[in-house]
MARVO-237709 format. One line per 5 residues: number of its first residue (from 1); their letters; for each residue x, y, z of C-alpha. Coordinates in steps of 0.2 Angstrom, whole numbers, plus 5000, padded with zeros to 4 digits. Example, Ala and Ser with C-alpha at 12.3 -4.5 7.8 and 13.67 -1.06 7.14 Angstrom:
! MARVO-237709
1 = AS = 5062:4978:5039  5068:4995:5036
***
This chain:
! MARVO-237709
1 = MDPRC = 5096:4989:5046  5088:4975:5038  5096:4959:5046  5099:4952:5029  5112:4965:5026
6 = GGHWE = 5123:4958:5039  5134:4973:5038  5138:4969:5020  5133:4978:5004  5126:4963:4995
11 = SSSED = 5108:4968:4997  5100:4974:4982  5086:4986:4979  5073:4972:4980  5080:4968:4997
16 = VTRSL = 5079:4985:5005  5065:4994:4997  5047:4990:4999  5036:4987:4984  5027:5002:4979
21 = LPLHD = 5011:4992:4975  5010:4979:4989  5000:4964:4984  5000:4955:5001  4996:4963:5017
26 = ITADG = 5004:4956:5033  4992:4963:5046  4978:4954:5055  4965:4963:5045  4974:4957:5029
31 = DARRS = 4974:4939:5035  4955:4941:5037  4952:4948:5020  4963:4934:5012  4953:4920:5021
36 = SCPPL = 4937:4927:5013  4945:4926:4995  4944:4911:4985  4959:4900:4987  4965:4903:4969
41 = VASLI = 4964:4922:4970  4973:4921:4987  4987:4911:4980  4989:4923:4965  4990:4938:4977
46 = ANGYL = 5001:4930:4990  5014:4924:4976  5014:4940:4967  5007:4934:4951  4996:4949:4949
51 = SIAAG = 5011:4961:4948  5020:4949:4936  5005:4949:4925  5003:4968:4926  5018:4971:4915
56 = PLAAA = 5013:4961:4900  4995:4967:4902  5000:4985:4902  5011:4982:4886  4996:4973:4878
61 = LIWAL = 4984:4987:4882  4997:5000:4874  4999:4989:4858  4980:4987:4857  4974:5005:4860
66 = VDLGP = 4989:5016:4855  4990:5020:4837  5005:5029:4831  5002:5025:4813  5008:5009:4803
71 = EHAAA = 5025:5017:4799  5028:5018:4818  5024:5000:4824  5042:4998:4831  5039:5014:4842
76 = RNMLG = 5022:5008:4848  5031:4991:4853  5045:5001:4862  5032:5010:4872  5023:4994:4877
81 = VLAWV = 5040:4986:4882  5045:5001:4892  5028:5000:4902  5031:4981:4904  5049:4983:4911
86 = FIWWI = 5045:4999:4922  5030:4990:4930  5041:4975:4935  5054:4987:4942  5042:4997:4953
91 = TDAVP = 5032:4982:4959  5047:4970:4962  5036:4957:4953  5053:4948:4949  5070:4952:4956
96 = LAVAS = 5078:4968:4950  5091:4959:4940  5078:4948:4931  5067:4963:4926  5083:4972:4920
101 = MAPLF = 5087:4957:4908  5069:4958:4900  5075:4969:4886  5086:4955:4880  5071:4945:4874
106 = LFPVF = 5058:4958:4873  5067:4970:4861  5071:4956:4848  5054:4948:4849  5044:4964:4846
111 = GVSSA = 5055:4971:4833  5063:4985:4843  5081:4980:4839  5091:4964:4835  5098:4952:4848
116 = DAVAK = 5116:4957:4845  5112:4976:4846  5103:4975:4863  5116:4963:4871  5130:4976:4867
121 = AYMDD = 5121:4989:4877  5124:4978:4893  5143:4979:4892  5153:4994:4886  5166:5006:4894
126 = VISLV = 5154:5014:4906  5148:4996:4913  5167:4992:4914  5169:5007:4925  5155:5002:4937
131 = LGSFI = 5161:4983:4937  5179:4988:4941  5174:5000:4955  5163:4987:4963  5178:4975:4964
136 = LALAI = 5188:4989:4972  5174:4993:4984  5174:4974:4989  5193:4975:4993  5191:4991:5004
141 = EHYNI = 5177:4982:5014  5186:4966:5015  5201:4974:5023  5191:4986:5034  5198:5001:5027
146 = HRRLA = 5182:5010:5027  5180:5007:5046  5198:5013:5049  5195:5029:5039  5179:5032:5048
151 = LNITS = 5186:5030:5065  5201:5041:5062  5191:5055:5055  5177:5054:5068  5190:5054:5082
156 = LFCGD = 5198:5069:5074  5182:5079:5074  5174:5072:5090  5181:5085:5102  5185:5084:5120
161 = PVKPA = 5172:5087:5127  5161:5081:5113  5156:5094:5101  5140:5087:5092  5141:5098:5077
166 = LLLLG = 5159:5093:5074  5156:5075:5077  5142:5076:5064  5154:5084:5052  5166:5070:5054
171 = ICGTT = 5153:5056:5052  5144:5064:5037  5161:5070:5029  5168:5053:5030  5152:5045:5022
176 = MFISM = 5152:5058:5008  5170:5055:5004  5169:5036:5003  5153:5038:4993  5162:5048:4980
181 = WIHNT = 5172:5033:4975  5160:5018:4977  5141:5017:4974  5131:5026:4987  5120:5011:4991
186 = PCTVM = 5135:5000:4997  5143:5015:5005  5127:5017:5016  5127:4999:5021  5145:4999:5025
191 = MMPVA = 5144:5015:5035  5128:5012:5044  5135:4999:5056  5150:5011:5060  5137:5025:5064
196 = TGILQ = 5125:5014:5074  5140:5007:5083  5144:5024:5090  5125:5027:5095  5125:5010:5104
201 = RLPGD = 5135:5018:5118  5121:5030:5122  5108:5024:5134  5094:5029:5123  5077:5028:5132
206 = AAAGA = 5085:5022:5147  5091:5039:5151  5080:5051:5161  5071:5067:5156  5079:5079:5144
211 = DAREF = 5095:5068:5141  5084:5055:5133  5077:5068:5121  5094:5074:5117  5100:5056:5113
216 = RRFSK = 5085:5052:5102  5088:5069:5092  5106:5066:5090  5103:5048:5085  5091:5054:5071
221 = AVVLG = 5104:5066:5065  5118:5053:5064  5107:5041:5054  5100:5054:5042  5117:5061:5040
226 = VVYAS = 5124:5045:5034  5110:5042:5022  5110:5059:5015  5129:5061:5015  5130:5045:5005
231 = AIGGM = 5118:5051:4992  5126:5068:4991  5144:5061:4989  5138:5050:4975  5133:5065:4965
236 = ATLTG = 5150:5071:4964  5158:5058:4953  5153:5045:4940  5157:5030:4951  5146:5037:4965
241 = TGANI = 5129:5033:4958  5120:5024:4944  5111:5040:4939  5127:5048:4933  5133:5033:4924
246 = ILVGM = 5116:5032:4915  5117:5050:4910  5135:5047:4902  5129:5032:4893  5113:5040:4886
251 = WSTYF = 5123:5056:4881  5135:5045:4871  5120:5035:4864  5110:5050:4858  5124:5061:4853
256 = PEQEP = 5139:5050:4848  5147:5064:4838  5148:5076:4854  5162:5077:4867  5159:5063:4880
261 = ITFSS = 5156:5067:4898  5172:5061:4907  5176:5057:4925  5185:5073:4927  5173:5084:4918
266 = WMSFG = 5158:5078:4928  5168:5080:4944  5171:5098:4939  5153:5101:4940  5147:5088:4952
271 = LPMSL = 5159:5091:4966  5154:5110:4969  5136:5104:4968  5139:5091:4981  5148:5103:4992
276 = LLFAA = 5134:5115:4992  5122:5101:4997  5133:5095:5010  5134:5112:5018  5115:5112:5018
281 = LWATL = 5114:5095:5026  5126:5099:5040  5117:5116:5044  5100:5107:5043  5106:5093:5055
286 = CLMYC = 5114:5105:5067  5099:5117:5068  5086:5103:5069  5094:5090:5080  5108:5099:5091
291 = SSNTG = 5105:5111:5105  5115:5119:5119  5113:5103:5130  5117:5090:5117  5136:5091:5120
296 = RALSA = 5134:5089:5139  5123:5074:5137  5134:5065:5125  5150:5069:5134  5146:5056:5148
301 = YLDRT = 5145:5042:5135  5155:5047:5120  5173:5053:5120  5189:5053:5109  5196:5040:5120
306 = HLRRE = 5183:5027:5116  5185:5030:5097  5204:5028:5098  5201:5012:5108  5190:5006:5094
311 = LSLLG = 5204:5011:5081  5217:5002:5091  5207:4985:5090  5210:4986:5071  5229:4985:5074
316 = PMAFA = 5242:4994:5063  5239:4995:5045  5244:4979:5036  5254:4977:5020  5237:4972:5011
321 = EKMVL = 5228:4987:5016  5242:4999:5010  5242:4990:4993  5223:4992:4991  5225:5010:4995
326 = AVFGG = 5239:5012:4983  5229:5004:4969  5214:5015:4974  5224:5031:4974  5233:5027:4958
331 = LIVLW = 5216:5024:4950  5209:5041:4956  5225:5049:4948  5222:5040:4931  5203:5045:4931
336 = MTRSI = 5207:5063:4935  5222:5065:4922  5215:5055:4907  5208:5071:4899  5212:5087:4908
341 = TDDIP = 5209:5103:4896  5209:5107:4878  5227:5113:4880  5232:5099:4891  5225:5083:4884
346 = GWSVL = 5230:5071:4897  5238:5054:4896  5225:5046:4885  5232:5055:4870  5247:5043:4871
351 = FHGNV = 5234:5029:4866  5225:5039:4852  5210:5041:4862  5206:5022:4862  5206:5021:4881
356 = GDGTV = 5192:5026:4893  5188:5027:4911  5182:5009:4911  5199:5003:4904  5209:5009:4918
361 = TIMMA = 5197:5004:4931  5197:4986:4925  5216:4987:4923  5218:4993:4941  5205:4980:4948
366 = TLLFI = 5215:4967:4939  5230:4971:4949  5221:4966:4965  5221:4948:4959  5240:4949:4955
371 = IPSGK = 5248:4958:4970  5252:4947:4985  5243:4951:5001  5258:4947:5012  5248:4935:5023
376 = SDGEK = 5252:4918:5016  5262:4911:5001  5252:4913:4985  5238:4923:4993  5233:4938:4983
381 = LMDWA = 5224:4954:4988  5208:4948:4980  5202:4931:4973  5186:4928:4964  5178:4920:4980
386 = KCRRL = 5178:4937:4988  5169:4944:4973  5153:4933:4975  5144:4948:4982  5146:4959:4967
391 = QWHIV = 5131:4969:4964  5126:4961:4947  5108:4968:4949  5115:4986:4947  5126:4981:4932
396 = LLLGA = 5111:4973:4924  5100:4988:4928  5112:5000:4920  5113:4989:4905  5094:4989:4904
401 = GFAIA = 5095:5008:4905  5107:5009:4890  5097:4997:4880  5081:5007:4883  5090:5023:4877
406 = DGFKT = 5095:5014:4862  5078:5007:4859  5070:5024:4860  5082:5029:4846  5081:5014:4834
411 = SGLTD = 5062:5012:4836  5059:5030:4830  5050:5034:4847  5062:5049:4849  5056:5057:4833
416 = ILAGW = 5038:5055:4839  5042:5063:4856  5051:5077:4847  5035:5081:4837  5024:5080:4853
421 = LGFLR = 5036:5092:4862  5037:5105:4848  5024:5116:4857  5038:5120:4869  5049:5128:4856
426 = GAPAL = 5054:5146:4862  5052:5142:4880  5067:5149:4890  5079:5135:4894  5083:5142:4912
431 = AVAPV = 5065:5141:4916  5063:5123:4909  5079:5116:4918  5072:5118:4936  5056:5111:4931
436 = ACVFS = 5065:5096:4924  5074:5094:4940  5058:5095:4951  5049:5083:4939  5063:5070:4940
441 = GLITE = 5064:5074:4959  5046:5070:4962  5046:5053:4952  5062:5047:4961  5053:5048:4978
446 = FTSDD = 5043:5033:4973  5055:5022:4963  5074:5020:4962  5086:5034:4956  5092:5023:4942
451 = ATTTL = 5074:5019:4936  5069:5037:4936  5084:5042:4926  5081:5029:4913  5063:5035:4911
456 = VLPLL = 5065:5054:4911  5082:5056:4901  5076:5051:4884  5061:5063:4886  5072:5077:4891
461 = AELGR = 5084:5074:4877  5070:5075:4865  5063:5090:4874  5080:5099:4872  5080:5096:4853
466 = SIGVH = 5062:5102:4852  5064:5119:4861  5081:5121:4852  5093:5121:4867  5108:5111:4872
471 = PLLLM = 5101:5094:4878  5112:5093:4893  5103:5109:4900  5089:5097:4903  5097:5080:4904
476 = VPGAV = 5109:5086:4919  5094:5092:4929  5085:5076:4926  5099:5066:4932  5103:5077:4947
481 = GAQLS = 5084:5078:4951  5083:5059:4951  5097:5059:4965  5087:5071:4976  5077:5056:4984
486 = YLLPT = 5077:5062:5002  5059:5061:5008  5053:5043:5008  5061:5026:5012  5055:5020:4994
491 = GSPGN = 5066:5034:4986  5082:5023:4987  5090:5008:4995  5100:5019:5006  5085:5028:5012
496 = SVGFS = 5077:5011:5017  5093:5005:5026  5092:5021:5037  5074:5019:5040  5076:5001:5045
501 = TGYVT = 5087:5005:5059  5072:5011:5069  5080:5028:5074  5070:5038:5061  5052:5040:5055
506 = IKDMV = 5045:5045:5038  5041:5062:5046  5059:5064:5051  5064:5061:5033  5052:5073:5026
511 = VTGMP = 5055:5087:5038  5074:5085:5036  5075:5080:5018  5064:5094:5011  5075:5109:5014
516 = IKIVG = 5090:5099:5007  5080:5095:4992  5075:5113:4989  5093:5119:4991  5098:5105:4978
521 = VAALT = 5086:5113:4965  5092:5130:4969  5110:5125:4968  5107:5117:4951  5098:5133:4945
526 = LLLPT = 5113:5143:4950  5127:5131:4944  5120:5125:4927  5120:5141:4917  5137:5146:4924
531 = LGVAV = 5149:5132:4929  5139:5119:4919  5140:5129:4902  5159:5131:4904  5162:5112:4909
536 = FGMDQ = 5151:5104:4896  5152:5116:4882  5133:5120:4882  5136:5136:4873  5139:5126:4857
541 = KV = 5126:5120:4846  5122:5101:4845
***
């Protein structure tokens, strides 16, 4: 793992992902090439000014060369602004948080929307949900609850003697469960030290012969299992990944009169999808990396006694840990019961529908700053000093995504896209949906899940309108496909965290991730027209 992570989850995507368009080479040949460049050019390249200039240059080219008609000047400007922001995202020209704030000045300056309108996109109920869940995740990490849970479950599944398949099930299952409730990037960063701590007991290359090969293969399985289980678990709930949050926000922006996607409704669809993918992950890891000799080789270095010894070092569960778990458990209950069914409306009816998932998330997070920790007089479970590592870059990225969705609509770009996509009218929705998933899944290998979702969902929303189908039949595959980033380190920060451990190669990721990605597309194709229609009401006209 990147040493800057230090076992914490403060790293942002610009810390853990490589730039897709590297502008300075660190090889010896690169040094020779730079020495032959004029000093000014070498300085521009070394300091990344070319990638900074690429954003406004792309926007200027669009404004100069694209003609959408005088009545669509705002739409043309919106297209240029989108190119500017997206290039800054994928090249890491400026920090991710800074690039995500660009719409705050670009939209008003170029007439896409007013300053107040674009600023409101950066804070709504969905953003509150993310912000509150990040605070809860910090509390879980601060009190080592994630490590206690991981060691308990892993020791339960370890077996005596070691059963590699069951041990992988315990590690991956724990990671998936944690990732359901906190963002998948911090989950990966939190769980990777736990996983590599287990692997460090193995002798690695110091072992002889066949055992060394078994240790290398099992180490690959553990690291890939944590990376992929974190991504799969995040798919199950709204809090697990930014892509789901962006889907919810864009659905509300484009179709405010429609029933919103709630925490419970998404989980009703996302959890079965995640379970199918998890089964595929576990089967793939066992078939590819475990043999009949793996258990024998591991038993000499890994056993249940070691894991229980690690657990005993944490000591008994303290009052503060119990209180954090109580707050977290209460929040899950509130999320799941806010809106249940049409016949059982849930507790939100008591407040006339004025409360959202973000409302209760912030309320429960606030309790952490009120409940005493039991350690010393006046000390609370959380204080603001512990929140200095809040992932503001993700909060701002989500806000930028919502602002872009609103910009598509207010600038008139959505109407133009609808006209361009009119030729697809009459195409079968069940054929277009897997294509949308594959299209999104291809882009996401080269940029972040959230950026991919922000780019493709407005297009898919208009495509749904154009071909006369429920937009969620295409928007859900677009959001799910963006999360199937399993093949390259650049696909997500979590992928880079796993790759940077040194246990896996790009070939390992491609060979292992491809069958899981194929299962993901197949599972979506199966579940969307069946379970998805029932959960999201896609049989109704929009």
